[in-house]
C-alpha positions in Angstrom: 16.6 -4.8 10.4 15.0 -4.6 13.8 15.9 -1.4 15.6 17.5 -1.9 19.1 15.4 1.0 20.4 12.0 0.1 18.9 9.8 1.8 16.2 9.0 4.7 18.5 12.6 5.8 19.0 15.6 6.6 16.9 18.1 6.6 19.8 18.4 5.6 23.4 18.3 8.4 25.8 21.6 7.5 27.3 23.3 7.1 23.9 23.3 10.8 22.8 26.6 12.5 22.6 28.3 15.6 21.2 28.6 14.0 17.8 24.7 14.0 17.6 24.6 17.8 17.8 22.1 19.1 15.3 20.4 15.8 14.6 16.7 15.3 14.9 15.9 12.4 17.2 13.0 10.6 18.9 13.5 9.3 22.4 11.0 7.8 24.9 11.1 6.8 28.5 10.3 7.8 32.1 10.4 11.2 33.6 12.9 11.1 36.5 12.7 14.8 37.5 11.0 18.0 36.2 12.5 21.4 36.8 10.0 24.2 36.1 11.6 27.6 35.4 8.4 29.2 34.4 9.1 30.0 30.7 11.3 26.9 30.3 10.8 23.3 31.6 13.7 20.9 32.0 13.0 17.1 32.1 15.4 14.3 32.9 14.2 11.5 30.6 15.4 8.0 31.4 15.3 4.7 29.5 17.3 1.5 29.9 20.3 3.1 28.1 20.6 6.1 30.5 19.3 9.6 31.1 19.2 12.8 28.9 18.0 16.3 29.6 15.1 17.5 27.6 14.4 21.2 27.2 10.8 22.4 26.6 11.3 26.0 25.5 8.8 27.9 23.3 11.7 30.0 22.0 13.5 27.0 20.5 10.7 24.6 19.6 7.6 24.6 17.4 5.1 25.7 20.0 1.7 24.1 19.2 -1.5 24.7 21.2 -2.9 21.8 23.2 -6.7 21.7 23.2 -6.9 19.0 25.9 -8.5 16.5 23.5 -5.3 14.4 23.5 -2.1 14.0 25.4 -0.4 14.7 22.1 -0.2 18.4 21.6 3.3 19.7 20.8 5.6 21.3 23.3 3.1 23.6 25.1 4.3 24.7 28.4 0.9 24.0 29.8 1.4 20.4 29.0 5.0 20.3 30.3 3.8 21.8 33.6 1.5 18.8 34.2 4.3 16.3 33.8 5.3 14.4 37.0 7.9 11.8 38.0 7.5 8.5 36.3 5.2 9.7 33.5 6.1 7.9 30.3 6.6 10.2 27.4 7.9 10.3 23.8 9.9 13.3 22.6 10.8 14.4 19.2 13.4 17.1 19.0 16.9 18.3 18.1 20.1 17.5 20.0 22.0 20.6 21.0 25.3 21.2 22.7 24.7 22.5 26.2 25.6 26.1 26.8 29.1 26.7 27.9 29.6 26.0 31.6 26.3 24.0 31.8 27.7 20.5 31.3 26.8 17.8 33.8 29.8 15.5 34.3 27.7 13.0 36.3 25.8 12.0 33.2 27.2 10.3 30.2 25.0 12.6 28.1 26.0 15.6 30.2 27.4 17.6 27.2 24.1 17.6 25.2 20.4 18.1 25.6 17.3 17.5 23.5 15.3 20.6 22.6 11.7 19.3 22.2 9.6 20.0 19.2 6.9 17.5 20.0 6.0 15.8 23.2 3.6 12.9 23.7 2.4 11.5 27.1 2.2 7.8 26.7 1.2 7.1 30.3 0.5 9.1 33.4 1.6 7.9 36.9 0.5 8.4 40.5 3.1 9.8 43.0 5.5 6.9 43.7 5.6 5.5 47.3 9.3 6.1 47.3 11.8 8.0 45.1 12.8 5.9 42.1 16.6 6.6 42.4 19.7 5.2 43.9 21.2 6.1 47.2 18.0 6.1 49.2 17.0 4.3 52.3 13.7 2.5 51.8 12.1 -0.2 53.9 12.7 -3.5 52.1 9.1 -4.6 52.5 7.9 -1.4 50.8 10.4 -2.0 48.0 9.2 -5.6 47.4 5.5 -4.6 47.6 6.3 -2.2 44.7 8.9 -4.3 43.0 8.2 -2.9 39.5 9.2 0.5 40.8 12.2 -0.8 42.7 13.5 -2.5 39.5 13.3 0.8 37.7 16.2 2.1 39.9 19.5 2.3 37.9 21.3 0.2 40.5 18.8 -2.6 40.2 18.9 -2.5 36.4 22.7 -2.5 36.5 22.6 -5.7 38.6 20.2 -7.4 36.1 22.4 -6.4 33.2 25.6 -7.6 35.0 24.0 -11.0 35.6 22.9 -11.3 31.9 26.4 -10.3 30.7 28.0 -12.8 33.0 25.7 -15.6 31.8 26.5 -14.7 28.2 30.3 -14.9 28.8 29.9 -18.3 30.6 28.0 -19.8 27.7 30.7 -18.5 25.2 33.5 -20.0 27.2 31.8 -23.3 27.9 30.9 -23.8 24.2 34.4 -22.9 23.2 35.6 -25.9 25.2 33.1 -28.3 23.8 30.6 -28.4 26.7 26.9 -29.0 25.9 24.2 -27.1 27.7 21.5 -29.5 29.0 18.4 -28.6 31.0 17.7 -31.3 33.6 14.3 -32.0 35.2 13.1 -29.7 38.0 10.2 -32.0 39.2 12.0 -35.0 40.5 12.2 -37.3 43.5 14.1 -36.6 46.7 17.8 -37.5 46.7 20.3 -37.4 49.5 21.7 -33.9 49.8 22.9 -31.5 52.4 19.6 -29.8 53.1 15.8 -30.4 53.2 13.8 -30.6 50.0 11.0 -28.3 48.8 8.1 -30.5 47.9 5.4 -30.1 45.2 2.1 -32.1 45.4 1.7 -34.5 42.5 -1.9 -33.9 41.4 -2.3 -37.1 39.5 -1.0 -39.2 42.4 -2.7 -37.9 45.6 -0.5 -38.2 48.6 2.7 -38.2 46.6 5.1 -35.3 46.0 7.8 -34.1 43.7 11.0 -32.7 45.2 12.6 -29.6 43.7 16.4 -30.3 43.0 19.0 -29.1 45.5 21.4 -29.6 42.6 21.4 -31.5 39.3 24.0 -34.0 40.7 22.4 -37.3 39.7 21.3 -36.1 36.3 24.7 -34.8 35.3 26.3 -38.1 36.4 23.8 -39.9 34.2 24.9 -37.7 31.3 28.5 -38.7 31.9 27.6 -42.4 31.9 25.6 -41.8 28.7 28.8 -40.5 27.0 28.0 -36.8 26.7 31.4 -36.2 28.3 31.1 -32.5 28.8 27.9 -30.9 30.3 27.0 -27.6 31.8 23.9 -25.8 32.9 22.9 -22.4 34.4 20.9 -24.4 37.0 18.2 -23.3 39.4 18.6 -25.0 42.8 16.3 -25.2 45.8 17.4 -25.9 49.3 15.2 -25.6 52.4 17.8 -24.5 55.0 17.7 -22.3 58.1 17.8 -18.6 57.4 21.4 -17.5 57.1 23.1 -14.5 55.6 25.0 -16.7 53.1 22.1 -19.0 52.2 19.2 -18.5 49.8 16.3 -20.9 49.4 16.4 -20.5 45.7 19.6 -19.7 43.8 21.4 -20.2 40.4 24.7 -21.9 39.9 26.9 -22.9 37.1 26.8 -26.7 37.1 29.6 -28.5 35.3 30.6 -32.2 34.8 33.3 -33.6 32.5 34.8 -37.0 31.7 38.4 -38.0 31.1 39.9 -35.1 33.0 41.7 -34.3 36.2 41.8 -31.4 38.7 44.1 -29.4 36.5 41.5 -29.4 33.8 39.0 -28.0 36.3 41.4 -25.4 37.6 42.2 -24.2 34.1 38.5 -24.0 33.1 37.5 -22.1 36.2 40.4 -19.7 36.0 39.6 -19.0 32.3 35.9 -18.4 33.1 36.7 -16.0 35.9 39.4 -14.1 33.9 37.0 -13.7 30.9 34.0 -12.7 33.0 36.1 -10.0 34.8 37.6 -8.8 31.6 34.4 -8.7 29.5 31.9 -7.6 32.2 34.0 -5.5 34.6 36.9 -4.4 32.4 39.4 -5.9 34.9 42.4 -8.1 34.0 43.1 -11.1 36.2 46.4 -12.8 36.3 46.3 -16.6 35.8 47.0 -19.1 37.1 45.4 -18.0 40.4 47.4 -18.5 43.6 46.7 -21.8 45.2 46.6 -22.7 48.9 46.1 -26.1 50.4 43.2 -26.5 52.8 45.5 -27.3 55.8 47.6 -24.2 55.1 44.5 -22.0 54.9 43.2 -23.3 58.2 46.6 -22.9 59.8 47.2 -19.3 58.6 43.6 -17.9 58.5 41.3 -20.3 60.4 39.0 -20.6 57.3 38.9 -22.3 54.0 37.9 -19.1 52.3 40.5 -16.6 53.6 40.3 -12.9 52.9 43.8 -12.1 51.6 43.3 -8.3 51.3 45.1 -7.8 54.6 47.6 -9.7 56.8 46.8 -10.5 60.4 47.7 -14.2 59.9 47.2 -16.6 62.8 50.2 -17.6 64.9 50.4 -20.9 66.7 51.8 -20.4 70.2 51.4 -23.9 71.4 55.2 -24.5 71.6 55.8 -21.2 73.3 53.4 -22.1 76.1 54.3 -25.8 76.2 55.4 -25.5 79.9 53.2 -22.6 80.8 51.5 -22.0 84.2 48.8 -19.9 82.7 45.8 -22.0 83.6 43.6 -21.4 80.5 46.5 -22.2 78.2 47.6 -25.2 80.3 44.2 -26.7 80.2 43.8 -26.5 76.5 47.3 -27.9 75.8 46.8 -30.8 78.2 43.6 -31.7 76.4 45.5 -31.8 73.1 44.4 -28.4 71.9 46.3 -25.3 70.8 47.1 -21.7 71.7 46.5 -19.4 68.7 47.1 -15.6 68.4 46.3 -12.9 65.9 48.2 -9.5 65.9 46.4 -6.2 65.2 48.9 -3.7 63.7 48.6 -0.4 65.5 46.1 -2.0 67.9 47.8 -0.3 70.8 45.3 2.5 70.4 42.4 0.2 71.5 41.0 1.3 74.8 40.3 -1.0 77.7 36.6 -0.8 76.8 37.4 -1.8 73.3 39.5 -4.8 74.4 36.9 -6.0 76.9 34.4 -5.6 74.1 36.3 -8.1 71.9 36.5 -10.5 74.9 32.7 -10.3 75.1 32.5 -10.8 71.4 34.4 -14.0 71.7 32.1 -15.3 74.4 29.1 -14.6 72.3 30.8 -16.4 69.5 31.0 -19.5 71.8 34.5 -19.2 73.3 35.1 -19.4 77.0 37.2 -16.3 76.8 39.9 -14.3 75.0 43.3 -13.0 76.2 44.8 -9.8 75.0 48.1 -7.9 75.3 49.5 -4.6 74.2 53.2 -4.4 73.2 54.6 -1.2 74.9 57.2 1.1 73.5 60.0 -0.7 75.5 58.9 -4.1 74.2 57.2 -5.2 77.4 53.8 -6.8 77.3 50.8 -5.1 79.0 48.2 -7.8 79.7 46.0 -9.1 82.5 47.9 -12.4 82.0 51.4 -10.8 81.9 52.1 -11.6 85.6 51.5 -15.3 84.9 53.8 -15.5 81.9 57.5 -16.1 82.1 59.9 -13.7 80.4 60.7 -16.5 77.9 57.0 -16.9 77.1 56.4 -13.2 76.6 59.5 -12.9 74.4 58.3 -16.0 72.4 54.9 -14.5 71.9 56.3 -11.3 70.4 58.7 -13.2 68.2 56.2 -15.7 66.8 53.4 -13.2 66.3 55.8 -10.5 64.9 54.1 -7.9 67.2 55.9 -4.6 67.4 55.5 -1.8 69.9 52.1 -0.2 69.5 50.5 -3.5 68.3 47.8 -5.5 70.1 47.7 -9.3 70.3 44.6 -11.4 70.9 45.2 -15.0 72.1 42.7 -17.9 72.2 43.0 -21.4 73.5 41.0 -24.6 73.0 40.6 -27.6 70.7 42.7 -26.9 67.6 39.9 -26.7 65.0 37.7 -24.6 67.3 40.3 -22.1 68.3 41.5 -21.6 64.7 37.9 -21.0 63.6 37.4 -18.5 66.5 40.6 -16.6 65.8 39.9 -16.6 62.0 36.5 -15.1 62.7 38.0 -12.6 65.1 40.6 -11.6 62.5 37.8 -10.7 60.0 35.7 -8.9 62.6 38.5 -6.8 63.9 39.7 -5.9 60.4 36.2 -4.9 59.4 35.7 -2.8 62.6 39.0 -0.9 62.1 38.8 -0.3 58.3 
């Protein structure tokens, strides 16, 4: 049977627990930190399973002299003093319960330590260009230049393992439902898609190129016509788009196609996939079926087809309230067939005039002509630059439709219905992020 830790180790560094107390073990990995206390050296030894503390102490180990002819020379303090961060070592020793009061709750192995009897340096290392640990601010260019070091950080390894675990669950669910995994061609011809293609020169046909697939769309449709009926693929896709925060030139997607089904089949499959991924990978139970919302409702209530439902601040359509208004900006939008839309900020009455003007400027940078605002005072009146242009009926209707209470702020936009909904949906997210 193949050991999950390799021939050089008996255990993973991060797997040692109190139940291993007294056992002789062999561990290997990278030195994260070295704490030299003169007569005793403490090492934090890390491998893919986690970190364990190693104690190099002549009083507890089999001290052997190191003549310098080899990196292998027992647990001499002289050797331990020379160890530095990112050295790769192998340690043989005995697991011991840490002394009372010396536990480290931040480590899974924090109740035990390995008392070294033999230490072998497998590889030395230069001083890293940045600390190989989480929670540090490092220039991204420097990280990418030394990517092998960046990927040693626990957070980066956690992400890679999370991705691998997710893919494993996906395959298990898809196979359970009779889907067949098929790898479709990567070198193909250009097909109509939503972005530009990445092109690869065809060496055997000078002047011609292959196009990298933006998606396997045509290939999976061919598979359906061929009678495969249920196909899936963890597919690499390539799209040459403008640089945007939510776009990557190269990405991976779960690609699915099925025959003889309807939208309910798709809903059920996707919900089962998400529920099992969350349960197996994150340990979180999701209730199914998921809540559903029609596109028109999402746009009406939130101004986007991917609404953040973690907070309220739903959009309110005030077009009827201001149907006979004399407020010029509202009148112009309504006469052009547009809408007047508001969003309420609970407790927004604490926003200063500078804050409010800042959101007006934000709306202008976003592309709007402007943004109106109002604060509901303790007596229910509306404090706003536009208050003097509103009738009492309009001010009352604004409060009733938006549900604004004393101490709340209300932002109001006007324009073409799709545009103003999108504006106010974006404002909703921006304000919520700024205040929380």
